[in-house]
C-alpha positions in Angstrom: 76.1 193.1 -14.9 75.0 196.8 -13.8 75.9 196.0 -10.1 79.5 194.7 -11.4 80.0 198.0 -13.6 78.9 200.0 -10.5 81.2 198.5 -7.8 84.2 198.7 -10.1 83.3 202.3 -10.3 85.7 204.3 -7.6 83.3 206.8 -7.0 80.3 204.5 -6.2 82.4 202.1 -4.4 83.6 205.1 -2.0 80.3 206.4 -1.3 79.0 203.1 -0.6 81.8 202.6 2.0 81.2 206.2 3.3 77.6 205.2 3.8 78.4 202.1 5.6 81.0 203.4 7.8 78.4 206.3 8.7 75.6 203.5 9.6 78.0 201.5 11.7 79.1 204.5 13.3 75.7 205.4 14.1 75.2 202.1 15.6 78.2 201.8 17.8 77.5 205.2 19.1 73.7 204.3 19.9 75.0 200.9 21.7 77.4 203.0 23.8 75.1 205.4 24.6 72.4 202.7 25.5 75.2 200.9 27.7 76.1 203.9 29.5 72.4 204.9 30.2 71.9 201.1 31.8 75.1 201.5 33.9 74.0 204.9 35.0 70.4 203.5 36.1 72.1 200.5 37.6 74.3 202.8 39.8 71.4 205.3 40.9 69.6 202.1 41.8 72.3 200.8 43.8 73.0 204.1 45.6 69.3 204.2 46.3 69.6 200.7 48.1 72.6 201.8 49.9 71.1 204.8 51.2 67.9 202.8 52.2 70.1 200.5 54.1 71.8 203.3 55.9 68.5 205.1 56.9 66.6 201.9 58.0 69.6 200.0 59.5 72.9 201.5 59.8 71.8 205.0 61.0 69.6 203.8 64.1 72.5 201.3 65.0 74.9 204.2 65.0 72.5 206.4 67.0 72.1 203.6 69.7 75.9 203.0 70.0 76.8 206.8 70.4 73.8 206.9 72.9 75.3 203.9 75.0 78.9 205.5 74.7 77.5 208.8 76.0 75.7 206.7 78.9 79.1 204.7 79.7 80.8 208.3 79.8 78.2 209.4 82.3 78.6 206.6 84.4 82.6 207.0 84.5 81.9 210.6 85.4 79.8 209.6 88.4 82.7 207.8 90.1 84.0 211.1 90.9 81.0 212.2 93.0 80.0 211.1 96.3 78.8 207.5 96.8 75.2 208.6 97.7 75.0 210.8 94.5 76.9 208.2 92.6 73.9 205.7 93.4 71.2 208.2 92.5 72.6 209.0 89.4 73.3 205.4 88.5 69.7 204.2 89.5 68.1 206.9 87.3 70.4 205.9 84.3 69.2 202.4 84.8 65.8 203.2 85.2 65.3 205.9 82.5 68.0 204.8 79.9 69.1 201.3 80.1 66.0 199.4 80.9 64.0 201.2 78.4 66.7 200.6 75.8 66.3 196.9 76.4 62.6 197.1 75.3 63.5 198.7 72.0 
């Protein structure tokens, strides 16, 4: 009976509604913040994974390709030299760069 009287009072009903609204808003804000924190953690973990991939695989691969391209350019430049010098440079490239490259 007292509960019915209190719920019929507009001031009490307004206060209860305001309290319920504040509690619901705080809960929703907490859940949003928690979700945002999880997404940020996930993105940071993904970024760390990609950085590790770059450093462990893609970067050495890129460095090897860049080195091979430089060797190819050097061999093309050798074509402008006399034949004896071409042979000496190409033999040096093969023994000092290409063959050790195959051992890697």
